[in-house]
C-alpha positions in Angstrom: -23.5 -18.6 116.8 -25.7 -16.6 119.2 -27.2 -17.6 122.5 -30.4 -17.3 124.4 -30.2 -17.6 128.2 -33.3 -19.0 130.0 -33.7 -18.4 133.7 -36.4 -17.8 136.3 -36.5 -14.5 138.1 -38.8 -12.8 140.7 -41.1 -9.9 140.0 -43.2 -8.4 142.9 -46.3 -8.6 140.8 -45.8 -12.1 139.3 -43.6 -14.1 141.7 -40.9 -16.4 140.1 -41.6 -16.9 136.4 -39.5 -17.9 133.3 -37.5 -15.2 131.4 -34.9 -15.0 128.7 -32.1 -12.6 127.6 -29.8 -12.9 124.7 -26.2 -13.9 125.3 -25.1 -10.3 125.0 -27.4 -9.3 127.9 -30.1 -7.6 125.7 -33.7 -8.5 125.0 -34.9 -9.3 128.5 -38.3 -10.9 128.1 -40.9 -12.5 130.3 -41.9 -15.7 128.6 -45.1 -16.4 130.4 -47.0 -15.7 133.7 -47.7 -19.4 134.1 -49.3 -19.4 137.5 -51.0 -16.0 137.3 -51.0 -13.5 140.1 -48.2 -13.1 142.6 -47.7 -16.8 143.5 -45.2 -17.7 140.8 -44.8 -20.9 138.9 -41.3 -21.5 140.4 -39.6 -23.2 137.3 -36.9 -25.7 137.9 -35.0 -28.5 136.2 -34.5 -26.3 133.1 -32.6 -28.2 130.4 -31.7 -27.2 126.8 -32.8 -30.1 124.4 -34.2 -30.5 120.9 -33.6 -26.8 120.2 -35.9 -25.8 123.1 -35.7 -25.5 126.8 -37.6 -28.1 128.9 -38.5 -27.1 132.4 -41.0 -27.9 135.2 -43.4 -25.3 136.5 -46.6 -25.0 138.6 -50.0 -23.7 137.6 -51.8 -24.4 140.9 -55.3 -23.6 139.6 -55.2 -25.8 136.5 -52.6 -28.4 136.0 -50.3 -28.6 139.1 -46.6 -29.1 138.6 -46.0 -30.3 135.1 -43.5 -30.2 132.2 -43.2 -27.1 130.0 -41.3 -26.4 126.8 -40.2 -23.1 125.3 -38.4 -22.0 122.1 -37.4 -18.8 123.9 -40.4 -16.7 122.8 -43.7 -16.0 124.7 -45.8 -17.5 122.0 -43.6 -20.6 122.0 -43.8 -21.3 125.8 -46.5 -23.8 126.6 -47.5 -26.8 128.8 -46.0 -29.9 127.3 -48.6 -32.2 128.8 -50.8 -32.6 131.9 -49.3 -36.0 132.8 -51.0 -36.2 136.2 -54.4 -34.9 135.1 -56.0 -32.0 136.8 -54.4 -30.1 139.7 -52.4 -33.1 140.8 -48.7 -32.9 139.9 -46.4 -35.2 137.9 -43.4 -33.2 139.2 -41.1 -34.1 136.4 -37.3 -33.9 136.9 -33.9 -34.6 135.3 -34.5 -34.0 131.6 -31.8 -35.5 129.3 -31.7 -35.6 125.5 -30.6 -38.7 123.7 -31.0 -38.6 120.0 -34.4 -37.1 119.2 -35.9 -38.1 122.5 -35.9 -36.4 125.9 -36.1 -38.7 129.0 -37.2 -37.6 132.4 -38.7 -38.8 135.7 -42.3 -38.2 136.5 -45.5 -39.8 137.9 -48.9 -40.3 136.5 -52.4 -41.1 137.8 -53.4 -43.1 134.8 -52.2 -45.7 135.5 -51.0 -44.7 139.0 -47.4 -45.5 138.5 -45.4 -43.6 141.2 -42.2 -41.9 139.9 -41.1 -43.7 136.7 -39.3 -43.2 133.4 -41.0 -41.0 130.8 -40.0 -39.8 127.4 -41.0 -37.0 125.0 -40.3 -35.8 121.5 -41.3 -32.3 122.5 -45.0 -32.7 121.7 -48.0 -33.7 124.0 -48.8 -36.6 121.7 -45.2 -37.8 121.9 -45.0 -37.7 125.7 -45.5 -41.1 127.4 -44.5 -43.5 130.1 -41.6 -45.7 129.0 -42.0 -48.5 131.6 -43.5 -48.9 135.0 -40.3 -50.4 136.5 -41.7 -50.8 140.0 -45.2 -51.9 139.2 -48.2 -50.3 140.8 -48.2 -47.1 142.8 -44.7 -47.5 144.1 -41.8 -45.6 142.6 -38.7 -46.9 140.8 -37.3 -43.3 141.2 -35.1 -43.3 138.1 -32.2 -40.9 138.3 -28.5 -40.3 137.4 -29.3 -40.3 133.7 -26.3 -40.7 131.3 -26.1 -40.8 127.5 -23.8 -43.7 126.6 -23.4 -43.4 122.8 -27.2 -43.2 122.3 -28.2 -45.6 125.1 -29.8 -44.2 128.3 -28.1 -45.5 131.5 -29.6 -44.8 134.9 -30.3 -46.2 138.3 -33.7 -47.4 139.5 -35.5 -49.7 142.0 -37.8 -52.4 140.8 -39.0 -53.1 144.4 -37.2 -56.5 144.7 -33.5 -55.9 143.9 -33.0 -52.4 145.3 -31.4 -49.5 143.4 -29.4 -51.0 140.6 -28.0 -50.1 137.1 -30.6 -49.9 134.3 -30.6 -49.2 130.6 -33.2 -48.0 128.1 -33.5 -47.5 124.3 -36.9 -45.7 124.8 -39.1 -48.8 124.5 -40.8 -50.9 127.2 -38.9 -54.1 126.2 -35.6 -52.3 125.9 -35.8 -50.9 129.4 -34.2 -53.4 131.8 -31.8 -53.9 134.6 -28.2 -54.2 133.4 -26.8 -56.0 136.5 -27.8 -56.8 140.1 -24.4 -55.6 141.5 -25.4 -56.0 145.1 -27.2 -59.4 144.8 -30.7 -59.7 146.3 -32.8 -57.1 147.8 -29.9 -54.9 148.8 -28.9 -51.8 146.7 -25.7 -51.1 144.9 -27.0 -47.5 144.5 -24.7 -46.7 141.6 -23.7 -43.1 141.1 -23.6 -42.2 137.4 -22.1 -39.0 135.9 -22.0 -38.0 132.3 -18.4 -36.9 132.7 -17.5 -40.6 133.4 -18.0 -41.6 129.8 -14.8 -42.8 128.1 -14.4 -44.6 124.7 -17.8 -46.4 124.7 -17.9 -47.2 128.4 -18.9 -45.5 131.6 -16.9 -45.3 134.8 -19.1 -45.1 137.9 -19.1 -46.0 141.6 -21.3 -48.7 143.1 -21.5 -50.7 146.3 -21.5 -54.4 147.1 -20.9 -56.1 150.4 -17.7 -57.8 149.2 -15.7 -54.7 148.1 -17.6 -51.7 149.4 -18.3 -48.7 147.2 -15.7 -48.9 144.4 -14.9 -48.1 140.8 -16.9 -50.0 138.2 -17.1 -49.9 134.4 -19.9 -50.7 132.0 -20.6 -50.8 128.3 -24.3 -51.1 129.0 -24.4 -54.9 128.9 -24.4 -57.4 131.7 -21.2 -59.1 130.7 -19.5 -55.7 130.2 -20.3 -54.4 133.7 -17.6 -55.2 136.2 -15.5 -54.0 139.1 -12.6 -52.1 137.6 -10.5 -51.8 140.7 -10.9 -52.3 144.4 -9.0 -49.2 145.3 -9.7 -49.4 149.1 -8.9 -53.1 149.4 -11.4 -55.3 151.2 -14.9 -54.2 152.3 -13.8 -50.6 152.9 -14.9 -48.0 150.3 -12.8 -45.7 148.2 -16.0 -43.9 147.1 -14.7 -42.6 143.8 -16.5 -39.3 142.8 -16.3 -36.1 140.8 -15.4 -37.7 137.4 -14.0 -35.5 134.7 -12.5 -36.5 131.3 -9.1 -35.2 130.4 -7.8 -36.5 127.1 -8.0 -40.3 127.1 -8.5 -40.7 130.8 -11.0 -40.0 133.5 -9.8 -38.0 136.6 -11.6 -38.5 139.9 -11.2 -38.3 143.7 -10.9 -41.6 145.6 -9.8 -42.8 149.1 -7.2 -45.2 150.3 -6.3 -46.1 153.9 -2.8 -44.7 153.6 -3.5 -41.5 151.7 -7.1 -40.5 152.3 -9.0 -38.8 149.5 -6.6 -37.8 146.7 -6.5 -37.3 142.9 -6.7 -40.4 140.7 -7.0 -41.2 137.0 -8.1 -44.2 134.9 -7.9 -45.1 131.2 -10.6 -47.7 131.7 -8.2 -50.5 132.5 -7.1 -51.9 135.8 -3.5 -51.3 135.1 -4.2 -47.8 133.9 -5.9 -46.8 137.1 -3.7 -45.1 139.6 -3.2 -42.2 142.1 -1.7 -39.1 140.5 -0.5 -37.3 143.7 -0.7 -37.4 147.5 -1.3 -33.6 147.8 -2.0 -33.7 151.6 0.9 -36.0 152.6 0.0 -39.0 154.8 -3.4 -40.4 155.7 -5.1 -37.0 155.7 -7.2 -36.1 152.6 -6.7 -33.2 150.2 -10.3 -34.0 149.0 -10.0 -32.9 145.3 -13.3 -31.4 144.1 -14.8 -29.6 141.1 -12.3 -31.1 138.7 -12.7 -29.1 135.5 -10.9 -29.5 132.1 -9.3 -26.5 130.4 -7.7 -27.7 127.2 -4.8 -30.1 128.0 -5.0 -29.5 131.8 -7.6 -29.6 134.5 -8.0 -27.4 137.5 -9.6 -28.3 140.9 -9.7 -27.3 144.5 -7.8 -29.2 147.2 -6.5 -28.9 150.7 -2.9 -29.0 152.0 -1.7 -28.3 155.5 0.3 -25.2 154.7 -2.0 -23.5 152.2 -5.6 -24.4 153.2 -8.1 -25.1 150.4 -6.8 -23.6 147.2 -6.6 -23.8 143.4 -4.6 -26.7 141.9 -3.8 -27.9 138.4 -3.0 -31.2 136.8 -1.8 -32.5 133.4 -3.1 -36.0 134.2 0.4 -37.2 135.3 1.3 -34.7 138.1 -0.6 -32.2 140.2 0.6 -28.9 141.8 -0.7 -25.8 143.5 -1.7 -23.2 140.9 -2.1 -20.2 143.1 -2.4 -19.6 146.9 -5.1 -17.0 146.5 -5.6 -16.6 150.2 -1.9 -16.7 151.2 -0.8 -18.9 154.1 -2.9 -21.5 155.8 -6.2 -19.7 155.2 -8.5 -21.0 152.4 -9.8 -19.2 149.3 -12.2 -22.2 148.7 -12.3 -21.7 144.8 -15.4 -23.3 143.3 -18.0 -23.1 140.5 -15.4 -23.4 137.8 -17.1 -22.5 134.5 -15.3 -22.7 131.2 -16.4 -20.3 128.5 -15.5 -19.1 125.0 -13.2 -21.7 123.4 -12.9 -23.6 126.7 -9.4 -22.5 127.5 -10.4 -20.3 130.4 -12.8 -20.6 133.3 -14.5 -18.1 135.6 -14.9 -19.1 139.3 -15.6 -17.9 142.8 -12.9 -17.5 145.4 -12.2 -15.7 148.7 -9.4 -13.3 149.6 -9.5 -11.2 152.8 -9.2 -7.9 151.0 -12.2 -8.4 148.7 -14.3 -11.2 150.2 -15.7 -13.9 147.9 -15.6 -12.5 144.4 -15.3 -13.5 140.7 -11.9 -14.8 139.3 -10.6 -16.1 136.0 -7.9 -18.6 135.1 -6.5 -20.4 132.0 -4.7 -22.9 134.2 -1.5 -20.9 134.6 -0.4 -18.8 137.5 0.3 -15.7 135.5 -3.2 -15.6 134.1 -5.1 -16.4 137.3 -6.6 -13.1 138.7 -9.5 -11.3 140.3 -11.9 -10.1 137.6 -13.7 -7.5 139.7 -14.5 -6.6 143.3 -18.3 -6.5 142.6 -19.2 -5.8 146.2 -16.5 -3.2 146.9 -14.3 -3.7 150.0 -14.2 -6.7 152.2 -17.8 -7.7 151.7 -18.6 -10.6 149.4 -20.7 -10.5 146.2 -20.9 -14.4 146.4 -21.2 -15.2 142.7 -23.5 -18.2 142.2 -25.2 -20.2 139.4 -22.4 -19.5 136.9 -23.6 -20.4 133.4 -21.6 -20.0 130.2 -23.2 -18.7 127.0 -20.5 -18.4 124.4 -18.0 -15.7 125.3 -19.9 -14.7 128.4 -20.8 -16.2 131.7 -24.0 -15.3 133.5 -24.4 -15.4 137.2 -26.1 -13.9 140.2 -24.4 -11.7 142.8 -24.8 -8.9 145.3 -23.1 -5.5 144.9 -24.5 -3.9 148.1 -27.2 -1.8 146.4 -29.8 -4.4 147.4 -30.3 -7.3 149.7 -31.3 -9.4 146.7 -29.1 -11.3 144.3 -29.2 -9.8 140.9 -28.3 -10.9 137.3 -24.8 -10.2 136.1 -22.6 -11.2 133.2 -18.9 -11.2 132.4 -16.6 -11.7 129.5 -13.7 -12.4 131.9 -12.6 -8.7 132.1 -13.4 -6.1 134.7 -14.9 -3.7 132.1 -17.0 -6.5 130.7 -18.5 -7.5 134.1 -21.8 -5.7 134.3 -25.2 -6.0 135.8 -27.9 -7.1 133.4 -30.9 -4.8 133.3 -34.5 -5.1 132.0 -36.0 -2.8 129.4 -36.7 -0.2 132.1 -33.1 -0.3 133.3 -34.1 -2.1 136.5 -32.1 -5.0 138.0 -33.3 -8.6 137.4 -33.9 -10.1 140.8 -32.9 -13.5 142.2 -32.3 -15.4 138.9 -32.1 -19.2 139.1 -32.5 -22.3 136.9 -30.3 -21.2 134.0 -30.3 -23.0 130.6 -28.7 -21.9 127.3 -30.0 -22.3 123.8 -27.7 -21.9 120.8 -29.5 -19.9 118.1 -28.5 -18.7 114.7 -28.2 -14.9 114.7 -27.3 -11.9 112.7 -25.3 -8.7 113.1 -26.3 -5.1 113.5 -26.2 -4.8 109.7 -28.4 -6.2 106.9 -28.2 -10.0 107.2 -29.3 -13.0 105.1 -29.9 -15.9 107.5 -31.1 -19.3 106.4 -32.0 -22.3 108.6 -31.9 -26.0 108.0 -34.6 -28.6 107.1 -34.9 -29.2 110.8 -36.2 -27.0 113.7 -34.2 -23.7 113.9 -34.1 -20.7 116.1 -32.7 -17.7 114.1 -32.5 -14.1 115.3 -31.5 -10.9 113.6 -30.4 -7.8 115.3 -30.6 -4.3 114.0 -30.7 -3.9 110.3 -33.0 -5.0 107.5 -32.6 -8.8 107.7 -33.9 -11.6 105.5 -34.4 -14.8 107.6 -35.6 -18.0 106.0 -36.5 -21.0 108.1 -36.8 -23.8 105.5 -38.3 -27.0 106.9 -39.0 -27.9 110.5 -40.8 -26.0 113.3 -38.7 -22.8 113.3 -38.6 -19.7 115.5 -37.5 -16.6 113.5 -36.9 -13.3 115.3 -36.4 -10.2 113.2 -35.8 -7.7 116.1 -34.9 -4.2 114.9 -35.1 -3.1 111.3 -37.4 -3.7 108.3 -37.1 -7.5 108.2 -38.4 -10.2 105.8 -39.2 -13.5 107.6 -40.1 -16.7 105.6 -41.1 -19.7 107.7 -41.2 -22.3 105.0 -42.7 -25.7 105.8 -43.4 -26.6 109.4 -45.2 -25.0 112.3 -43.2 -21.8 112.6 -43.2 -18.8 115.1 -42.3 -15.6 113.3 -41.6 -12.5 115.4 -41.1 -9.3 113.4 -40.1 -7.1 116.3 -39.7 -3.3 115.7 -39.8 -2.0 112.2 -41.9 -2.4 109.1 -41.6 -6.1 108.5 -42.8 -8.6 105.9 -43.7 -11.9 107.5 -44.5 -14.9 105.3 -45.7 -18.1 107.1 -45.8 -20.2 104.0 -46.5 -23.9 104.7 -47.7 -25.2 108.1 -49.8 -23.8 111.0 -47.8 -20.7 111.8 -47.8 -18.0 114.5 -46.9 -14.5 113.1 -46.3 -11.6 115.4 -45.8 -8.2 113.8 -45.3 -6.1 116.9 -44.3 -2.5 116.3 -44.3 -1.0 112.8 -46.4 -1.2 109.7 -46.1 -4.9 109.0 -47.2 -7.1 106.0 -48.1 -10.6 107.0 -49.3 -13.6 104.9 -50.0 -17.0 106.3 -50.1 -19.3 103.2 -51.2 -22.9 103.9 -52.2 -24.1 107.3 -54.3 -22.7 110.1 -52.3 -19.6 111.0 -52.5 -17.0 113.7 -51.3 -13.5 112.8 -51.3 -10.5 115.2 -50.3 -7.1 114.0 -49.9 -5.1 117.2 -49.0 -1.4 116.8 -48.8 0.1 113.3 -50.8 0.1 110.1 -50.6 -3.5 109.2 -51.7 -5.6 106.2 -52.6 -9.2 107.2 -53.6 -12.0 104.9 -54.4 -15.4 106.2 -54.1 -17.5 103.0 -55.5 -21.0 102.9 -56.7 -22.6 106.1 -58.8 -21.6 109.1 -56.9 -18.6 110.3 -57.0 -16.2 113.2 -56.1 -12.6 112.2 -55.8 -9.8 114.8 -55.0 -6.3 113.8 -54.7 -4.7 117.3 -53.7 -1.1 117.3 -53.5 1.0 114.1 -55.6 1.2 110.9 -55.2 -2.3 109.6 -56.2 -4.2 106.5 -57.1 -7.9 107.1 -57.9 -10.5 104.5 -59.1 -14.0 105.4 -58.9 -15.6 101.9 -60.0 -19.3 102.0 -61.1 -21.1 105.1 -63.3 -20.4 108.1 -61.4 -17.4 109.5 -61.7 -15.3 112.7 -60.8 -11.7 111.9 -60.4 -9.2 114.7 -59.7 -5.6 113.9 -58.8 -4.4 117.4 -58.4 -0.7 117.9 -58.2 1.7 114.9 -60.2 2.1 111.7 -59.7 -1.3 110.1 -60.7 -2.7 106.7 -61.4 -6.5 106.8 -62.3 -9.0 104.1 -63.5 -12.5 105.0 -63.5 -13.8 101.4 -64.4 -17.5 100.9 -65.4 -19.6 103.9 -67.6 -19.2 106.9 -65.9 -16.3 108.7 -66.3 -14.7 112.1 -65.6 -11.0 111.9 -65.0 -8.8 114.9 -64.3 -5.2 114.0 -63.4 -4.1 117.5 -63.1 -0.4 118.4 -62.8 2.2 115.7 -64.7 2.8 112.5 -64.3 -0.3 110.5 -65.3 -1.5 107.0 -66.2 -5.2 106.9 -66.8 -7.4 103.9 -67.7 -11.0 104.7 -67.3 -12.5 101.2 -68.6 -15.9 100.3 -69.9 -18.3 102.9 -72.0 -17.9 106.0 -70.3 -15.1 107.9 -70.9 -14.0 111.5 -70.4 -10.3 112.6 -69.7 -10.0 116.3 -70.6 -6.9 118.3 -70.7 -5.7 121.9 -71.5 -2.3 123.1 -68.3 -0.5 122.3 -67.6 -1.5 118.8 -67.4 1.9 117.0 -69.2 3.0 113.8 -68.8 0.3 111.2 -69.8 -0.3 107.7 -70.7 -3.8 106.4 -70.6 -3.9 102.6 -72.2 -7.3 101.7 -74.5 -8.5 104.6 -76.8 -11.2 103.2 -80.0 -11.4 105.3 -80.6 -15.0 104.1 -77.2 -16.3 105.0 -75.1 -14.1 107.4 -75.5 -13.7 111.1 -75.0 -11.1 113.9 -73.6 -12.3 117.2 -74.7 -9.7 119.8 -74.6 -11.9 122.9 -72.2 -9.5 124.6 -74.6 -6.5 124.1 -77.0 -7.8 126.8 -79.8 -6.6 124.5 -82.7 -8.2 122.6 -83.9 -7.6 119.0 -86.5 -5.0 120.0 -83.8 -2.9 121.7 -82.1 -2.2 118.4 -83.0 0.8 116.2 -83.1 0.5 112.4 -82.7 3.8 110.5 -82.9 4.3 106.8 -79.8 5.6 105.0 -78.7 6.2 101.5 -82.1 7.0 100.2 -83.6 3.9 101.7 -81.1 1.5 100.1 -79.0 1.2 103.2 -79.8 0.6 106.9 -78.1 1.9 110.1 -78.4 -0.4 113.1 -78.1 1.6 116.3 -77.0 -0.6 119.2 -76.1 2.4 121.5 -74.3 5.7 121.1 -70.9 3.9 120.8 -71.9 1.1 118.4 -73.5 1.8 115.1 -73.5 -0.5 112.0 -74.3 0.7 108.5 -75.5 -2.2 106.2 -74.9 -1.3 102.6 -77.6 -2.4 100.1 -79.9 -3.8 102.8 -83.2 -2.0 103.3 -84.8 -1.3 106.6 -87.6 -3.7 105.9 -85.2 -6.5 104.9 -83.2 -6.4 108.1 -86.2 -5.9 110.4 -87.7 -9.0 108.8 -84.6 -11.0 109.5 -84.8 -11.4 113.3 -83.4 -15.0 113.0 -80.1 -13.5 111.7 -79.4 -12.1 115.2 -78.1 -14.2 118.1 -78.6 -12.6 121.5 -77.7 -15.7 123.5 
């Protein structure tokens, strides 16, 4: 399995925009300049779901702040929907996948709903309001989304009972309040956490005036939602928080009058809910936080009078100091624990006077807890932030003293494998934020055969001559280096050849084919396809459907086949065939040979189109589009060629068009075949 890491980063000419790198730190790519100019679209709430990354971004001139979706390629990065139409903003947030649906919070102007619950299947047509829980322009402000075995649990406010526990199956009728925990207009304000799910139930905290904020449990039904234990007896609150599953129990922090905030566990029963340890003896609190599971143990940070705030470990029955990183009563304040690889180790940030706040690693044992690297050498701190695991690596941002900016780094848990990630010009990547990670199928540096599934796949080769087959679904296939063969199969596929002389076959569906560097061969097959050759001497065939074929640089051969195609040669001396259908043919720069074929074809020219030859212009059927020339019919010159059988149309010194088998008198008598706007 390979990984694609999504994040936002700042460029002086673009502002903050979305980017990706592979999980090995290569392949840095700007996905899209969404906002244009230097303002930046400022992506946030990035979430991997449905084989894509959902995120929120701003296009201030067109659509405001709206949901976007990307498959990790520039061509596959697009506005999901303008929910609040025009430049107003729906400001979506908190994406969560449940089954084949992604839920989120947003607002719309039609109807004016305030912030409510929305859902999407990853398409504009499949994006809609689930229910206007707080009717009218007021907001129910749904949040704290949790997947409970395929059921969405969340909190919301209907305007009459305050913030309470809700459930949804994605339908209007199936979206309803589970229980009015704090009866009446008051709010129980439940705090829900995905890590509180245990054996078909969810442990969470909620408030009522009888017991304060305490530990509750729900199975998503009214009768199955109840107070599990009044830990802080009476109206006082134990405020249970920081839930984390360890084996068949949930660990959390909670407060009692006698011991303060300490480490607790629950198996979902009243009798199986108890305090593990009083780390800070007496009524003072050790305040356990960032509880993180590593195999059969969990690590966390906590405070004791003799050691300050340090790294602790528990097996679910007892808890103890793992390592006093900053010896004595000073604190190392370990945090941002991020498991990676097989989940048996975690990278984290901690402070020690000799190095400052730097990157550490642990497997939950004292002997294997160590500083990885003093990134900002000396006593200054690199302050690692936004730690995000991608397989065997962890990406983060840090400072090494070479700049005042935070820059993108990655680590494999070793000093040697902790390096700054650079762009294609070997420049640092500045101020990365909003990370999300996609799992993608991928190859090796050799010649690989990679095959997807009937569903949507993202498959990437590396170096080598790879064969990549998408099968069904809307696939993204990336050849990268080497002479690759990409077959999309059924579905709306995005095929990126990358460097090398690639063969790209869209096959069924409306496909996007990108040849990039090299002499590529592309064929669309069925569907309305877009194929772009880029650099190299490419051969591009649209197949059936209304296709858009773009040669770009190089001496390309383009064939439209069936359908009403648009064929653009771009730069270079191109040969283009429209074949059947009403085609639009744009030779572009260079000396091109154009054959319209059957149908009513339109040949488009400006004032810098090169010296072209059209082999089959029919004065009774075909058209010239010369709107961009700024000329009129009388401005053109018609010169006999080929002994009078052919005619040269002179637009200007840069644009000349030779019509084969069309006499001067025939074309001069066909003024209606020219469109000047």
